[in-house]
N, C-alpha and C positions, 0 to 999 in steps of 0.2 A: 380434467385435473386442475387446471387453473381456476375454474369456477369454484371447485370445492375449496381450494386454498383461500380464495377470496372470501367465501362464505364463512369458513372457520376462523380466519383472521379477523373478520368483521365482528363475529360473535365474541371472540376473545377480547377485542378492543372495547366492545360495548360492555362486556362484563366488568372489565377493569375500570371503566369510567363510572359505572353504576356502583361498584364496590367503593370507589373513592368517594362518591357522593354519600353513600350510607355511612362510611367511616368519617365523614365530615372533613375530608381532605380538599373537596371543592364545594362551592355553594351551588344553589339552584341555577343561577344565571350561567355559571361556568359549565354546569352539566349540559344545559341547553345549547350553549355556544359550542361546546365540544362536539355535540351530536350534529349540529349544522355544518361545522367545518369538516368533520369526518365524512359526512355525506357528499359535500362538494368535492372533496379530494377523491372519493371513490368514483364519482361521475367523471371528474376531469382526467384522472389517470387511466380510467378504463379497465377492462377485465384483465389485461395483460400485466399492468403495473400497480393496480390499486392495493393489492395485498402487500406488495413491497413497501409502498408508501405508508400504509397503516402500521406495519411492523417497525419502521423507522420512527414514526411518531410514538408508538407504544413504548419503544425502548427509552425515548426521552421522557415520556410521561412517568414511567415507573421509576427510572433512575433519579429523575428530578424530585419526586416525592421522597425517595430514600435519603438523598443528600440534604434535603431540607431538615430532616430530623437529626442530622449529624451535629452533636454537641448543642442541641437546641437550647438547653437550659443556660449554657454559657453565653450563647448569642442573645438570648432573652435578657440576661443580666446586663449585657453590654448595650441593650436597646436597639439591636440590629436584626433581631429575628423577625420572620414573617409573622404578621398579626394573626390572631385566632388560631394559634398552634399550627401555623403553616397552611391554613386553608386558602386555596386559590380562588380568585374571583374571575369574572368575565374579562377584566382588564389583563389579567395574566394570560388567559387563553388567547386573546387577540394580540397581545404584545409578542407572544412566541409563535402563534399559529397563523397570523395573517400573511406573513411573507411566504411560508411554504404553500399556502393556498394560491397566492399570486403566481408562483412558479408553476404550480400544477395547472392552473388555468392557461398559462402560457404554453404549456405542453399540449393541452387540449386543442388550442387554436392552431399551433404550428406543427405539432407532432415531431418536434425537434427534441432529441433526447438530451441536449444540453440543458434543457429546462428541468429534467430529472436530476441532473447534477446540481443545478441551482436549488432545487427543492431540498435535496439531502444536505447541502452545505448550509442552507438557512437553518435547518434543524440542528446541524452540528454546531452552528454559532450559538443557538439558544441553549444547547446543552453545555457548551463550553462556558458560557456566561453564568449559567445556573451553578455549575460545579465550582467555578471560581469564586462566586459570591458566597455560597453556602459553606464551602470548606475554607476559603481564604479568610473570611471574617472570623472564623473560629480559631484559626491557627496563626494568622499572619500579623506582621507589623507593617501596615501599608504605607506606601509613598504615592503621592499624586503622580500619575503617569506622565503628565506634561512638564513637571518641574523636578520630580524625584524628591520633593520635600516630604518629610514625615507628616502624616495626617491621622486624625482619629479613625478608629475602626468604623466602617459604615459610610465614610465619605465617598461621594460619587466620584468615580475616576481613580480611586485608590487601588493600588495593586501591590501584591506581595509575592514572594517566591512560592509559598504553598498554593496561593491562588492561581498563579501562572501554571504551575504543575497540574493543578486540578482542571484548569481550562483545557490543557493538552489532553488529559485523560478523558474529559467529556467529549472532545472532538474525535478522539480515537474510537470511542465507543460507538458513536453514530456512524463514522466512516466504516467501521467493521460491519455493522448491521447493514449498511448500504450496499455491501458486496452482494446482497441478495438480488440487486438489480441486474447482476451478471454482465457488467461492463468492464470488468477487469481491474487490475491493481492500479492503473493510472487513475481511474475513477476514485479509488480508495484514497490515494495520496493527495489528489486535488481536493477532495472533500475534507480530508484531515487538515491540510494546510489552510484552506479557506475558512473552515469552521474556527480554527484557532485565531486566524487573523481577524475574523469577524468579532470574536470575543475581545480582542485588543481594541478594535474600532469602537466597541461598546464602551470601553473604559475611557477612550479619548472623547467620545460624545458626552459621557458622564462628567468629565472634567471641564468641558468647554461650553456645553449648551443646556445640560439638565438643570432645571430650577434656576436658570439664569436669564436675566433681561437681555433682549426683548422677547425671546421665544417662549420662555417659561415651560419648556417641555418637561414632562414627568418621566419616570423610569420606563413606563410602558411605551411611550413614544420613542424613547431611545432604543428600546428593544426592537421595535419594528424597523427603525433605521439601520440598526446593526445587523439584524438578520437579512435584510435586503442587501446590505453591503457584502455579507458573507456569500450569499447566493450569486450576486453579480460578479464578485471576485472570482468565484469558481468558473463561471461561464467565460470570463475574459481569459483566465489562465488556459482553459481547455481550448479556446479559440486560437490562442497563440501557439499552443503545443501541438494540437492535432492537425 
């Protein structure tokens, strides 16, 4: 039964990625990168959990593409929309997918299910950040998270109430899908909270280190740092609670 679930989920995920490529939602490098990361995750999570991990990633992939189109024309007029009509590149794939892979490999090495929580929370962080960015930029009047001063739409580290609400929604989505791991409601709540906090961390990094001397980190570097933070936060919370 688990084998068939894995095969079917893998085929659905593959079809979704190929469809996105044909529809020009991702470029060739992003297609190849997605296939490589997906394969690593399947091998790392093994037969028992790989279909769960793929479904979590698939939920983020589909919802992320949907919210990117949210009021795209308005965001384009403001100069903050994703370039090329929202087409994702390999940098997007690595920025959001590298941390989940790291936690998946951690699980493969240790067989400790806390790494599965880290995996889901890293994806929840990526989803929270994507929702906050795509919805918040279209609806909000942002303030810099570190000073609360008003800033132009699109400023790194800018947050707004609609964006914060969207971040919570994105984290809830992934935490809900992560229930498929069957570790109970505590897993759900830790994933939800950690994903949301990871999104906040992303904004803090954006306000303090993104495109700033001396590190000159770009938004993709910040995404990796934030998603790692979300996953690590989840593991620490679980370690203290369990």
